[in-house]
N, CA, C and O atoms as CSV, one atom per row, in Angstrom:
chain,resi,resn,atom,element,x,y,z
A,1,MET,N,N,0.849,-1.172,0.000
A,1,MET,CA,C,0.000,0.000,0.000
A,1,MET,C,C,0.894,1.234,0.000
A,1,MET,O,O,1.812,1.339,0.814
A,2,ARG,N,N,0.634,2.146,-0.891
A,2,ARG,CA,C,1.410,3.364,-1.005
A,2,ARG,C,C,0.731,4.474,-0.205
A,2,ARG,O,O,-0.482,4.659,-0.307
A,3,LYS,N,N,1.496,5.203,0.579
A,3,LYS,CA,C,0.958,6.310,1.369
A,3,LYS,C,C,0.774,7.535,0.484
A,3,LYS,O,O,1.607,7.826,-0.373
A,4,MET,N,N,-0.319,8.244,0.701
A,4,MET,CA,C,-0.601,9.469,-0.033
A,4,MET,C,C,-0.227,10.640,0.855
A,4,MET,O,O,-0.780,10.767,1.948
A,5,GLU,N,N,0.658,11.472,0.447
A,5,GLU,CA,C,1.121,12.602,1.238
A,5,GLU,C,C,0.506,13.901,0.740
A,5,GLU,O,O,1.133,14.627,-0.031
A,6,GLY,N,N,-0.709,14.199,1.171
A,6,GLY,CA,C,-1.341,15.476,0.853
A,6,GLY,C,C,-1.547,15.725,-0.627
A,6,GLY,O,O,-1.636,16.876,-1.055
A,7,GLY,N,N,-1.623,14.688,-1.396
A,7,GLY,CA,C,-1.792,14.834,-2.829
A,7,GLY,C,C,-3.173,15.328,-3.205
A,7,GLY,O,O,-4.054,15.481,-2.358
A,8,ARG,N,N,-3.340,15.570,-4.475
A,8,ARG,CA,C,-4.619,16.008,-5.007
A,8,ARG,C,C,-5.692,14.987,-4.696
A,8,ARG,O,O,-5.487,13.788,-4.881
A,9,ARG,N,N,-6.837,15.457,-4.225
A,9,ARG,CA,C,-7.986,14.617,-3.883
A,9,ARG,C,C,-7.702,13.643,-2.747
A,9,ARG,O,O,-8.353,12.602,-2.656
A,10,SER,N,N,-6.741,13.960,-1.878
A,10,SER,CA,C,-6.436,13.066,-0.776
A,10,SER,C,C,-7.362,13.317,0.414
A,10,SER,O,O,-7.324,12.570,1.391
A,11,ARG,N,N,-8.188,14.354,0.342
A,11,ARG,CA,C,-9.159,14.668,1.395
A,11,ARG,C,C,-10.523,14.908,0.761
A,11,ARG,O,O,-10.617,15.381,-0.371
A,12,TRP,N,N,-11.590,14.574,1.507
A,12,TRP,CA,C,-12.928,14.870,1.049
A,12,TRP,C,C,-13.851,14.993,2.251
A,12,TRP,O,O,-13.528,14.537,3.348
A,13,THR,N,N,-14.986,15.606,2.034
A,13,THR,CA,C,-15.961,15.877,3.082
A,13,THR,C,C,-17.334,15.432,2.621
A,13,THR,O,O,-17.682,15.571,1.449
A,14,THR,N,N,-18.106,14.899,3.545
A,14,THR,CA,C,-19.501,14.580,3.286
A,14,THR,C,C,-20.330,15.184,4.418
A,14,THR,O,O,-19.839,15.345,5.535
A,15,VAL,N,N,-21.564,15.511,4.130
A,15,VAL,CA,C,-22.464,16.044,5.149
A,15,VAL,C,C,-23.555,15.003,5.379
A,15,VAL,O,O,-24.292,14.636,4.464
A,16,LEU,N,N,-23.637,14.543,6.614
A,16,LEU,CA,C,-24.614,13.533,7.006
A,16,LEU,C,C,-25.815,14.228,7.641
A,16,LEU,O,O,-25.657,15.153,8.439
A,17,ALA,N,N,-27.007,13.780,7.283
A,17,ALA,CA,C,-28.226,14.387,7.829
A,17,ALA,C,C,-28.588,13.727,9.158
A,17,ALA,O,O,-28.483,12.509,9.302
A,18,THR,N,N,-29.011,14.531,10.119
A,18,THR,CA,C,-29.486,14.013,11.396
A,18,THR,C,C,-30.995,13.818,11.316
A,18,THR,O,O,-31.626,14.204,10.332
A,19,ARG,N,N,-31.565,13.223,12.346
A,19,ARG,CA,C,-33.020,13.037,12.390
A,19,ARG,C,C,-33.753,14.370,12.331
A,19,ARG,O,O,-34.856,14.454,11.791
A,20,ARG,N,N,-33.153,15.388,12.873
A,20,ARG,CA,C,-33.767,16.726,12.893
A,20,ARG,C,C,-33.612,17.462,11.569
A,20,ARG,O,O,-34.157,18.551,11.390
A,21,GLY,N,N,-32.873,16.870,10.651
A,21,GLY,CA,C,-32.698,17.497,9.352
A,21,GLY,C,C,-31.495,18.422,9.250
A,21,GLY,O,O,-31.266,19.023,8.200
A,22,THR,N,N,-30.726,18.544,10.319
A,22,THR,CA,C,-29.521,19.357,10.254
A,22,THR,C,C,-28.373,18.508,9.709
A,22,THR,O,O,-28.453,17.280,9.697
A,23,GLY,N,N,-27.332,19.155,9.268
A,23,GLY,CA,C,-26.197,18.446,8.709
A,23,GLY,C,C,-25.026,18.373,9.662
A,23,GLY,O,O,-24.776,19.309,10.422
A,24,VAL,N,N,-24.307,17.263,9.626
A,24,VAL,CA,C,-23.085,17.088,10.399
A,24,VAL,C,C,-21.976,16.757,9.409
A,24,VAL,O,O,-22.085,15.807,8.634
A,25,ARG,N,N,-20.923,17.537,9.442
A,25,ARG,CA,C,-19.812,17.390,8.515
A,25,ARG,C,C,-18.883,16.261,8.955
A,25,ARG,O,O,-18.526,16.169,10.129
A,26,ALA,N,N,-18.490,15.395,8.002
A,26,ALA,CA,C,-17.521,14.330,8.251
A,26,ALA,C,C,-16.377,14.514,7.258
A,26,ALA,O,O,-16.580,14.476,6.044
A,27,ASP,N,N,-15.177,14.712,7.790
A,27,ASP,CA,C,-13.985,14.923,6.962
A,27,ASP,C,C,-13.154,13.650,6.925
A,27,ASP,O,O,-12.971,12.985,7.944
A,28,TYR,N,N,-12.654,13.320,5.740
A,28,TYR,CA,C,-11.853,12.123,5.539
A,28,TYR,C,C,-10.525,12.502,4.896
A,28,TYR,O,O,-10.434,13.478,4.150
A,29,ARG,N,N,-9.489,11.706,5.201
A,29,ARG,CA,C,-8.184,11.876,4.546
A,29,ARG,C,C,-7.707,10.521,4.071
A,29,ARG,O,O,-7.929,9.503,4.726
A,30,CYS,N,N,-7.061,10.521,2.944
A,30,CYS,CA,C,-6.555,9.280,2.354
A,30,CYS,C,C,-5.338,8.824,3.152
A,30,CYS,O,O,-4.408,9.596,3.385
A,31,THR,N,N,-5.358,7.562,3.566
A,31,THR,CA,C,-4.226,7.013,4.319
A,31,THR,C,C,-3.435,5.997,3.510
A,31,THR,O,O,-2.350,5.588,3.921
A,32,GLY,N,N,-3.965,5.586,2.364
A,32,GLY,CA,C,-3.224,4.654,1.528
A,32,GLY,C,C,-3.935,4.406,0.219
A,32,GLY,O,O,-5.157,4.522,0.124
A,33,ALA,N,N,-3.153,4.064,-0.792
A,33,ALA,CA,C,-3.745,3.813,-2.104
A,33,ALA,C,C,-2.819,2.962,-2.954
A,33,ALA,O,O,-1.595,3.040,-2.856
A,34,THR,N,N,-3.438,2.160,-3.778
A,34,THR,CA,C,-2.766,1.461,-4.864
A,34,THR,C,C,-3.526,1.915,-6.100
A,34,THR,O,O,-4.667,1.508,-6.315
A,35,ALA,N,N,-2.906,2.743,-6.902
A,35,ALA,CA,C,-3.578,3.406,-8.016
A,35,ALA,C,C,-4.419,2.439,-8.840
A,35,ALA,O,O,-3.931,1.421,-9.331
A,36,GLY,N,N,-5.693,2.785,-8.977
A,36,GLY,CA,C,-6.605,2.011,-9.793
A,36,GLY,C,C,-7.086,0.712,-9.184
A,36,GLY,O,O,-7.822,-0.034,-9.830
A,37,ALA,N,N,-6.680,0.418,-7.935
A,37,ALA,CA,C,-7.057,-0.865,-7.339
A,37,ALA,C,C,-7.614,-0.745,-5.926
A,37,ALA,O,O,-8.551,-1.464,-5.576
A,38,ARG,N,N,-7.058,0.147,-5.104
A,38,ARG,CA,C,-7.455,0.211,-3.703
A,38,ARG,C,C,-7.202,1.606,-3.151
A,38,ARG,O,O,-6.152,2.202,-3.388
A,39,TYR,N,N,-8.189,2.119,-2.408
A,39,TYR,CA,C,-8.070,3.423,-1.762
A,39,TYR,C,C,-8.629,3.317,-0.349
A,39,TYR,O,O,-9.684,2.717,-0.142
A,40,VAL,N,N,-7.929,3.893,0.623
A,40,VAL,CA,C,-8.357,3.834,2.021
A,40,VAL,C,C,-8.392,5.254,2.581
A,40,VAL,O,O,-7.443,6.025,2.437
A,41,TRP,N,N,-9.522,5.576,3.227
A,41,TRP,CA,C,-9.673,6.883,3.861
A,41,TRP,C,C,-9.993,6.695,5.334
A,41,TRP,O,O,-10.676,5.742,5.709
A,42,GLU,N,N,-9.505,7.595,6.162
A,42,GLU,CA,C,-9.789,7.584,7.589
A,42,GLU,C,C,-10.562,8.851,7.935
A,42,GLU,O,O,-10.202,9.948,7.510
A,43,GLN,N,N,-11.633,8.683,8.716
A,43,GLN,CA,C,-12.413,9.847,9.136
A,43,GLN,C,C,-11.656,10.575,10.238
A,43,GLN,O,O,-11.135,9.955,11.166
A,44,GLU,N,N,-11.603,11.896,10.125
A,44,GLU,CA,C,-10.970,12.713,11.156
A,44,GLU,C,C,-11.976,12.882,12.290
A,44,GLU,O,O,-12.996,13.552,12.126
A,45,ILE,N,N,-11.688,12.279,13.428
A,45,ILE,CA,C,-12.619,12.195,14.551
A,45,ILE,C,C,-12.376,13.298,15.585
A,45,ILE,O,O,-13.322,13.913,16.078
A,46,GLU,N,N,-11.121,13.539,15.906
A,46,GLU,CA,C,-10.770,14.456,16.992
A,46,GLU,C,C,-11.343,15.859,16.764
A,46,GLU,O,O,-11.198,16.442,15.690
A,47,GLY,N,N,-12.000,16.382,17.808
A,47,GLY,CA,C,-12.554,17.730,17.744
A,47,GLY,C,C,-13.872,17.835,16.993
A,47,GLY,O,O,-14.313,18.938,16.671
A,48,THR,N,N,-14.514,16.686,16.706
A,48,THR,CA,C,-15.790,16.685,15.987
A,48,THR,C,C,-16.870,16.070,16.883
A,48,THR,O,O,-16.551,15.464,17.906
A,49,PRO,N,N,-18.142,16.222,16.509
A,49,PRO,CA,C,-19.206,15.575,17.280
A,49,PRO,C,C,-19.077,14.051,17.326
A,49,PRO,O,O,-19.620,13.416,18.230
A,50,PHE,N,N,-18.367,13.459,16.366
A,50,PHE,CA,C,-18.179,12.013,16.311
A,50,PHE,C,C,-17.243,11.511,17.407
A,50,PHE,O,O,-17.233,10.321,17.720
A,51,GLU,N,N,-16.461,12.409,17.984
A,51,GLU,CA,C,-15.466,12.050,18.985
A,51,GLU,C,C,-16.086,11.363,20.210
A,51,GLU,O,O,-15.438,10.534,20.849
A,52,LYS,N,N,-17.315,11.700,20.532
A,52,LYS,CA,C,-17.990,11.105,21.691
A,52,LYS,C,C,-18.408,9.659,21.437
A,52,LYS,O,O,-18.574,8.883,22.378
A,53,VAL,N,N,-18.579,9.300,20.172
A,53,VAL,CA,C,-19.125,7.990,19.810
A,53,VAL,C,C,-18.082,7.076,19.181
A,53,VAL,O,O,-18.056,5.879,19.468
A,54,LEU,N,N,-17.218,7.628,18.321
A,54,LEU,CA,C,-16.265,6.810,17.555
A,54,LEU,C,C,-14.837,6.922,18.072
A,54,LEU,O,O,-14.363,8.002,18.426
A,55,ARG,N,N,-14.172,5.782,18.105
A,55,ARG,CA,C,-12.736,5.757,18.395
A,55,ARG,C,C,-11.977,5.932,17.078
A,55,ARG,O,O,-10.965,6.630,17.020
A,56,SER,N,N,-12.487,5.278,16.010
A,56,SER,CA,C,-11.890,5.403,14.675
A,56,SER,C,C,-12.908,4.963,13.635
A,56,SER,O,O,-13.861,4.247,13.942
A,57,ALA,N,N,-12.692,5.404,12.395
A,57,ALA,CA,C,-13.559,4.999,11.282
A,57,ALA,C,C,-12.746,5.058,9.995
A,57,ALA,O,O,-12.122,6.073,9.687
A,58,THR,N,N,-12.762,3.951,9.243
A,58,THR,CA,C,-12.073,3.906,7.957
A,58,THR,C,C,-13.028,3.416,6.879
A,58,THR,O,O,-13.983,2.686,7.146
A,59,LEU,N,N,-12.743,3.834,5.667
A,59,LEU,CA,C,-13.526,3.433,4.508
A,59,LEU,C,C,-12.549,2.993,3.425
A,59,LEU,O,O,-11.589,3.700,3.119
A,60,GLU,N,N,-12.799,1.819,2.848
A,60,GLU,CA,C,-11.915,1.290,1.809
A,60,GLU,C,C,-12.736,0.944,0.576
A,60,GLU,O,O,-13.839,0.407,0.674
A,61,ILE,N,N,-12.181,1.259,-0.580
A,61,ILE,CA,C,-12.792,0.848,-1.842
A,61,ILE,C,C,-11.757,0.032,-2.606
A,61,ILE,O,O,-10.602,0.432,-2.747
A,62,ARG,N,N,-12.206,-1.129,-3.098
A,62,ARG,CA,C,-11.347,-2.001,-3.909
A,62,ARG,C,C,-11.984,-2.158,-5.288
A,62,ARG,O,O,-13.195,-2.332,-5.417
A,63,LEU,N,N,-11.150,-2.093,-6.295
A,63,LEU,CA,C,-11.590,-2.268,-7.671
A,63,LEU,C,C,-10.936,-3.521,-8.229
A,63,LEU,O,O,-9.710,-3.615,-8.293
A,64,ASP,N,N,-11.757,-4.481,-8.633
A,64,ASP,CA,C,-11.259,-5.726,-9.210
A,64,ASP,C,C,-11.532,-5.695,-10.702
A,64,ASP,O,O,-12.673,-5.834,-11.142
A,65,ASP,N,N,-10.466,-5.509,-11.478
A,65,ASP,CA,C,-10.594,-5.369,-12.922
A,65,ASP,C,C,-10.969,-6.706,-13.542
A,65,ASP,O,O,-10.163,-7.633,-13.611
A,66,GLY,N,N,-12.203,-6.776,-13.986
A,66,GLY,CA,C,-12.683,-7.989,-14.647
A,66,GLY,C,C,-12.992,-7.689,-16.094
A,66,GLY,O,O,-12.977,-6.535,-16.523
A,67,ASP,N,N,-13.265,-8.715,-16.826
A,67,ASP,CA,C,-13.584,-8.523,-18.235
A,67,ASP,C,C,-15.008,-9.013,-18.453
A,67,ASP,O,O,-15.234,-10.210,-18.279
A,68,PRO,N,N,-15.938,-8.235,-18.801
A,68,PRO,CA,C,-15.864,-6.846,-19.251
A,68,PRO,C,C,-16.171,-5.823,-18.151
A,68,PRO,O,O,-16.149,-4.622,-18.418
A,69,GLU,N,N,-16.454,-6.268,-16.925
A,69,GLU,CA,C,-16.859,-5.338,-15.871
A,69,GLU,C,C,-15.826,-5.281,-14.753
A,69,GLU,O,O,-15.061,-6.224,-14.547
A,70,THR,N,N,-15.815,-4.155,-14.029
A,70,THR,CA,C,-14.958,-3.990,-12.868
A,70,THR,C,C,-15.798,-4.190,-11.618
A,70,THR,O,O,-16.841,-3.555,-11.462
A,71,GLY,N,N,-15.351,-5.067,-10.726
A,71,GLY,CA,C,-16.041,-5.288,-9.460
A,71,GLY,C,C,-15.637,-4.216,-8.461
A,71,GLY,O,O,-14.469,-3.833,-8.395
A,72,VAL,N,N,-16.591,-3.736,-7.692
A,72,VAL,CA,C,-16.331,-2.705,-6.690
A,72,VAL,C,C,-16.734,-3.256,-5.327
A,72,VAL,O,O,-17.851,-3.744,-5.152
A,73,THR,N,N,-15.814,-3.174,-4.359
A,73,THR,CA,C,-16.086,-3.600,-2.996
A,73,THR,C,C,-15.847,-2.424,-2.061
A,73,THR,O,O,-14.773,-1.822,-2.080
A,74,LEU,N,N,-16.838,-2.094,-1.244
A,74,LEU,CA,C,-16.705,-1.053,-0.232
A,74,LEU,C,C,-16.680,-1.719,1.139
A,74,LEU,O,O,-17.486,-2.603,1.426
A,75,THR,N,N,-15.745,-1.284,1.979
A,75,THR,CA,C,-15.634,-1.813,3.338
A,75,THR,C,C,-15.520,-0.644,4.304
A,75,THR,O,O,-14.777,0.308,4.064
A,76,SER,N,N,-16.270,-0.729,5.401
A,76,SER,CA,C,-16.215,0.297,6.430
A,76,SER,C,C,-15.869,-0.369,7.747
A,76,SER,O,O,-16.440,-1.406,8.085
A,77,ASP,N,N,-14.947,0.209,8.493
A,77,ASP,CA,C,-14.567,-0.297,9.807
A,77,ASP,C,C,-14.698,0.841,10.804
A,77,ASP,O,O,-13.928,1.802,10.772
A,78,GLU,N,N,-15.687,0.725,11.695
A,78,GLU,CA,C,-15.931,1.771,12.685
A,78,GLU,C,C,-15.779,1.191,14.080
A,78,GLU,O,O,-16.453,0.222,14.432
A,79,ARG,N,N,-14.906,1.771,14.864
A,79,ARG,CA,C,-14.669,1.346,16.247
A,79,ARG,C,C,-15.380,2.330,17.171
A,79,ARG,O,O,-15.105,3.530,17.158
A,80,LEU,N,N,-16.301,1.795,17.972
A,80,LEU,CA,C,-17.087,2.640,18.864
A,80,LEU,C,C,-16.360,2.868,20.181
A,80,LEU,O,O,-15.536,2.059,20.606
A,81,ARG,N,N,-16.687,3.989,20.814
A,81,ARG,CA,C,-16.060,4.399,22.067
A,81,ARG,C,C,-17.025,4.176,23.238
A,81,ARG,O,O,-18.223,4.432,23.121
A,82,GLY,N,N,-16.497,3.702,24.354
A,82,GLY,CA,C,-17.232,3.627,25.618
A,82,GLY,C,C,-18.580,2.932,25.516
A,82,GLY,O,O,-18.702,1.870,24.906
A,83,LEU,N,N,-19.593,3.548,26.123
A,83,LEU,CA,C,-20.936,2.971,26.140
A,83,LEU,C,C,-21.571,2.935,24.761
A,83,LEU,O,O,-22.560,2.231,24.558
A,84,SER,N,N,-21.036,3.666,23.828
A,84,SER,CA,C,-21.550,3.645,22.457
A,84,SER,C,C,-21.452,2.252,21.850
A,84,SER,O,O,-22.172,1.927,20.906
A,85,ARG,N,N,-20.553,1.425,22.399
A,85,ARG,CA,C,-20.408,0.054,21.881
A,85,ARG,C,C,-21.698,-0.734,21.999
A,85,ARG,O,O,-21.909,-1.691,21.255
A,86,LEU,N,N,-22.568,-0.343,22.929
A,86,LEU,CA,C,-23.852,-1.030,23.082
A,86,LEU,C,C,-24.738,-0.836,21.859
A,86,LEU,O,O,-25.634,-1.643,21.611
A,87,GLY,N,N,-24.500,0.216,21.100
A,87,GLY,CA,C,-25.286,0.488,19.901
A,87,GLY,C,C,-24.699,-0.104,18.637
A,87,GLY,O,O,-25.093,0.278,17.535
A,88,SER,N,N,-23.751,-1.043,18.776
A,88,SER,CA,C,-23.075,-1.577,17.592
A,88,SER,C,C,-24.017,-2.248,16.592
A,88,SER,O,O,-23.778,-2.112,15.392
A,89,PRO,N,N,-25.081,-2.970,17.004
A,89,PRO,CA,C,-25.978,-3.535,15.990
A,89,PRO,C,C,-26.644,-2.455,15.139
A,89,PRO,O,O,-26.789,-2.620,13.928
A,90,MET,N,N,-27.048,-1.355,15.766
A,90,MET,CA,C,-27.663,-0.252,15.008
A,90,MET,C,C,-26.647,0.379,14.072
A,90,MET,O,O,-26.976,0.733,12.940
A,91,MET,N,N,-25.415,0.520,14.538
A,91,MET,CA,C,-24.354,1.115,13.725
A,91,MET,C,C,-24.064,0.226,12.520
A,91,MET,O,O,-23.869,0.729,11.413
A,92,ARG,N,N,-24.035,-1.091,12.724
A,92,ARG,CA,C,-23.779,-2.012,11.601
A,92,ARG,C,C,-24.879,-1.910,10.551
A,92,ARG,O,O,-24.591,-1.895,9.354
A,93,ARG,N,N,-26.143,-1.840,10.988
A,93,ARG,CA,C,-27.246,-1.713,10.026
A,93,ARG,C,C,-27.145,-0.402,9.253
A,93,ARG,O,O,-27.307,-0.384,8.033
A,94,ALA,N,N,-26.879,0.689,9.958
A,94,ALA,CA,C,-26.769,1.990,9.292
A,94,ALA,C,C,-25.592,2.008,8.321
A,94,ALA,O,O,-25.703,2.549,7.221
A,95,THR,N,N,-24.479,1.427,8.717
A,95,THR,CA,C,-23.301,1.363,7.847
A,95,THR,C,C,-23.595,0.525,6.611
A,95,THR,O,O,-23.239,0.910,5.497
A,96,GLY,N,N,-24.245,-0.618,6.803
A,96,GLY,CA,C,-24.617,-1.470,5.674
A,96,GLY,C,C,-25.520,-0.744,4.696
A,96,GLY,O,O,-25.358,-0.867,3.482
A,97,ARG,N,N,-26.469,0.011,5.222
A,97,ARG,CA,C,-27.377,0.779,4.369
A,97,ARG,C,C,-26.607,1.844,3.570
A,97,ARG,O,O,-26.838,2.009,2.373
A,98,ARG,N,N,-25.698,2.558,4.233
A,98,ARG,CA,C,-24.900,3.581,3.534
A,98,ARG,C,C,-24.044,2.973,2.445
A,98,ARG,O,O,-23.942,3.535,1.355
A,99,LEU,N,N,-23.417,1.816,2.723
A,99,LEU,CA,C,-22.567,1.167,1.721
A,99,LEU,C,C,-23.388,0.673,0.530
A,99,LEU,O,O,-22.957,0.813,-0.614
A,100,ARG,N,N,-24.569,0.096,0.786
A,100,ARG,CA,C,-25.445,-0.335,-0.324
A,100,ARG,C,C,-25.848,0.859,-1.183
A,100,ARG,O,O,-25.817,0.781,-2.412
A,101,GLU,N,N,-26.228,1.970,-0.536
A,101,GLU,CA,C,-26.617,3.168,-1.284
A,101,GLU,C,C,-25.446,3.698,-2.099
A,101,GLU,O,O,-25.634,4.161,-3.224
A,102,ALA,N,N,-24.242,3.636,-1.543
A,102,ALA,CA,C,-23.058,4.110,-2.273
A,102,ALA,C,C,-22.792,3.239,-3.494
A,102,ALA,O,O,-22.514,3.758,-4.575
A,103,LEU,N,N,-22.876,1.914,-3.331
A,103,LEU,CA,C,-22.670,1.016,-4.473
A,103,LEU,C,C,-23.729,1.228,-5.546
A,103,LEU,O,O,-23.418,1.214,-6.737
A,104,GLU,N,N,-24.981,1.425,-5.131
A,104,GLU,CA,C,-26.049,1.706,-6.095
A,104,GLU,C,C,-25.779,3.016,-6.829
A,104,GLU,O,O,-26.017,3.115,-8.032
A,105,GLY,N,N,-25.287,4.014,-6.111
A,105,GLY,CA,C,-24.951,5.289,-6.743
A,105,GLY,C,C,-23.815,5.159,-7.749
A,105,GLY,O,O,-23.848,5.776,-8.813
A,106,ILE,N,N,-22.814,4.356,-7.411
A,106,ILE,CA,C,-21.701,4.110,-8.335
A,106,ILE,C,C,-22.223,3.425,-9.592
A,106,ILE,O,O,-21.854,3.793,-10.708
A,107,GLU,N,N,-23.080,2.429,-9.405
A,107,GLU,CA,C,-23.628,1.718,-10.560
A,107,GLU,C,C,-24.447,2.653,-11.455
A,107,GLU,O,O,-24.320,2.623,-12.679
A,108,ARG,N,N,-25.293,3.488,-10.826
A,108,ARG,CA,C,-26.093,4.443,-11.619
A,108,ARG,C,C,-25.199,5.404,-12.385
A,108,ARG,O,O,-25.456,5.702,-13.551
A,109,ALA,N,N,-24.155,5.887,-11.736
A,109,ALA,CA,C,-23.258,6.866,-12.361
A,109,ALA,C,C,-22.487,6.257,-13.536
A,109,ALA,O,O,-22.287,6.912,-14.559
A,110,LEU,N,N,-22.058,5.013,-13.383
A,110,LEU,CA,C,-21.211,4.417,-14.415
A,110,LEU,C,C,-21.962,3.611,-15.452
A,110,LEU,O,O,-21.587,3.597,-16.624
A,111,ALA,N,N,-23.023,2.937,-15.028
A,111,ALA,CA,C,-23.755,2.078,-15.961
A,111,ALA,C,C,-24.996,2.746,-16.518
A,111,ALA,O,O,-25.585,2.268,-17.488
A,112,GLY,N,N,-25.395,3.857,-15.902
A,112,GLY,CA,C,-26.579,4.569,-16.377
A,112,GLY,C,C,-27.878,3.905,-16.008
A,112,GLY,O,O,-28.916,4.212,-16.595
A,113,ASN,N,N,-27.848,2.987,-15.035
A,113,ASN,CA,C,-29.075,2.335,-14.583
A,113,ASN,C,C,-29.837,3.257,-13.630
A,113,ASN,O,O,-29.231,3.870,-12.751
A,114,PRO,N,N,-31.163,3.361,-13.795
A,114,PRO,CA,C,-31.944,4.241,-12.894
A,114,PRO,C,C,-32.047,3.680,-11.499
A,114,PRO,O,O,-32.665,4.295,-10.631
């Protein structure tokens, strides 16, 4: 795995909606990449609202070059902090839902499927 040192597109931000409809910003930085095959991002937790709940969070995307299609695998690893660990089943369901939606979005963007 090659380390990315502040390169272009090595950071990105997403805004997650709360139940109340407000947004919470989540910032990510690339911690490793193999060009065209694997990318790993770590969520910046310290000093954010996530700090109370998460110890760490990483997101990985793998691209498996097949003929004629490329397989895409998304993996998320979230380590909960303190009593938040009791909510791990809910966190797993929410994470699974986000990853499915992301894969569906990738498919729509690349394959043009509605």
